[in-house]
N, C-alpha and C positions, 0 to 999 in steps of 0.2 A: 289269558285271564281277563282281558278287557271286555270281551264279548259277553261275559257273565252279567254285566251291568248295562249293556247297550240299551235295553228296553227302559231301564230306570232313567236314563239321561236323554230321553226322547223329547217330544214336543212339549210335554207338560212336566218338566223336570222338577218344578217347585210345588206341584200338587201331590202330596204324599199319598192320597187315596188312589189317584190315577197311577202313581208309581207302583203301588202294591198290586193293583189289578194287572198291570203289564208284566210285573215280575212273576206273578203266578203262572203266566203263560210261557215262561222261559224254562226249558228243560234243565234240570239240575245236573251239574257236572261233577265228576269225581274230584276229590281233593288230589291235587297234582304236586304238592309241595310238602316239605317236612319241617323246615325252619322258618319262623317268622321273627323279624327283627325291626327295630326302629332306628333310623339314621338321621342325625341332624344335618341340614344343608343350609346354605345362605338364604334359600327361599322358604324354608319351612322344614317340617319333619316328614321324612319319607317312610313308607312301609316297604319292607324288603322281604321277598319270598325266595328262599334258597339263593340269595345273592342278587336277585333281580327285582327292580323297583316296580311296585304296582302303579299302573297308569289308568287314566280315565278312558271311557270308550273311544274318544277321539285321539287318544295317544298322549295326552298331557300327563306329566307326572302327578300322581295323587299326593298332595301335600297337606298336612295338618298345620294349623298355626301355633299349636302349643304341644308340649311333650305329653301332657295328660290326655289330650284328645287323640294324639297319635297312638298312645298306649291302648286307649279304648278301641281304636280301629284294629290294631294288631291283635287284641284279645278276641275280637270277632272272627278274624281269620284263623286264629289258633283254636277256637271253639268248634270249627267245622270238623266233622269226623270223616265219614266215607264220601259224602257228597257235600257240595257247597250250596247252601240255601240262602240266597240274598235276602229273603224275608227275615232272617235272623241277624241281619247285619245293617241295622239302621244308620250307624255312624258312617259306614262305608258308603252306603247309598247317598247319605247327605254329602259326604266329601265329593262324590262324583257329581252331584247336582251343582255344588259350588263351582267346581272346575269347569263344568260344561255350560252352565246356564246363568251363572251369577258374576263371575270374575270380570267379564267383559261388559257387563251391563248393570252395575250396582245402582245407578240412578233409576233405571227402568224398574228394577225390583222394588226400590224404595217407593216409587210412585204407585206401584201396585198395592203395596201395604197402605199407603196414604189414602187410596180410594175407599178403604173400609172406614175411614174417619168420617165419611159422609153418611154412612148407614150402619154405624157400629151397633153391635148387639146390645150394649149397655144403655143405648138411648131409648129403646122401645120397651115399655113396661106393661105388665098385665094390669087390667083394671079390676079384676076379681079372680079368684076369691081373695079375701083379705089376707089370709095366711101366706099365699103366694106373693102378694104384693109386698108384704113385710120381708119375706125371705129374699126377694130380688133386691130390695133396698139395702138389706144388711150386707149382701155380697157385692153389690154393684156401686152403691153410693160412695164408699171410701175411694174407689178408683176415680170416679167422676170428680169428686172434690179434690183429690190429689192432682188431677190434670189441670184443674182450674188454678189451684194455689201454686203448684210447683212449675207448671209449664205455661201458665197464662192462657190456657185453652178452655174457654167457657162455652160448653156445649148445651144444647137444648134437649130436654127430655120430653118424651111423648107417651101417651097411653094408646096401646093398640099397635097396628102395623102400618098406619097411614104415614107415608114419607113426610119427614120434616126437614126442610133445607137448613143445614148447619151453617153458622157464620164462617165466612172464608177466613176470618182472623183466627178463629179457634182451630180450624183445620191446619192453617199455616203454622201456628204455634206448636201443635203436636207433631206436625211433619218435621219441624226443625229439630225435634228431639230424637229422630231416627238415627241410628249409627250409619257410618259411611264405609266400614270395612266389609268385604264380601261375606265372611262367615257370620258376622253378627246380623247383618240385614237378612241373610238367608234364614237364619234361625228365627228372627222375628216374623219373616214371611210364613214359615211353616206354622208357627204358633198362631199367627193371625188367621190363616186359612182354616186351621183346625178348630179354633174357638169362635170364629166369626167376629173377633174383636181385636183391633189394633191397640186399643187402650189397655186391654188385659196383657197383651204382649209387652207393651211399654212398661206397665206396672211390674211385670216379672223382671224385665231388664234392670229396672231401677230399685228393685228390692222392696217394693211396696207390698207385694204378695209373693208367696213362694209358689212352687209349681203345683202342689196339691191344692192350694187355694184358688189358683187360676183355673185349674181343671174343674173344680167344683163350681166356680162361678160361671163357667161356660156351659155347664149342664144343669143349671138350677131348674129350668123348666122341664127338661127331660127326667130328672130325678123326681120331681114333683109328680109327674104323670105315672112314673113307675111305682111310686109309693101308693098311688090311688088305684091304679088299674093293673099292676103287676108288671114284671119285666118282660119285654119282648126279646126273645132269644136272638133274633136276627139283628135287631138294633144293638143289643149288648155285644154281639160278636164284632160288628163293625166298629163299635166304640173301643173294644179291646185292641183292634188293629191300629186304630188312630192313636191310641194311647202310647203305643210303642214309639211312633214317630214323634209324638209330643215330648215324651221323656228324653229322647235323644236330642231334640232341639233345645229343650230346657237345660239339659246338662251342658251342652255346648255354650249356650248363652251365659250360664253361671260361671263356667271356666274362663270365658273371655272377659267377663265383667270383673272377676277377681284378679285376673292378670293385669287388666287396665288400671285397677285401683292400686296396684303395687308399683306402677311406673312413676 
């Protein structure tokens, strides 16, 4: 079963788009199991197929940090019919990524997220038309203001795409708000790379915006162009694929944040 996801946990395990491209090149395998169960262990929740524990491509036990996430992974395995299609299993792919590419390098993944704080999507605003300027401000300003007030991260906004160097103090303040557990930082990484904004990912984690609001904020310019010029079918198809991974990461982050609040 491990080889089904070998390609997903390769060199770019944290890049969901690359993971999807590699997965489409993997031949689908027949469903080889009948029963799917979840078993609690001291290290986490394991997924069991006909009495055998699911493992990551390198042979590590695939473990979820909470029962509801494990149940979601188990549901993906249960939903497979004649063949196993990894494209329909975003939680399983995510769990493989955590086990293969995040557990042993949480700090490196956090630093990769922090790099976006120097060139975050929310910092670069349109100069015209006025309606787009207003729409960007309505969706993006609340997050920028929240970062300043709640995190002490005071960023500089710019018009256009010319790079503006952000204050190191602002980057450090926002960097300090990143989670330190593998699953949460992996979820933030996925959301950041899909939206182009670490601030949107942090806003989602802290409940400033919900998942739908974050997705809309990340695509305000794209949606504006679609309204004016029509929907590009190829762009829409890529966006639909990205949304699957975004929803999985957002659901994981929501589950972990709720669990942490109960502790």
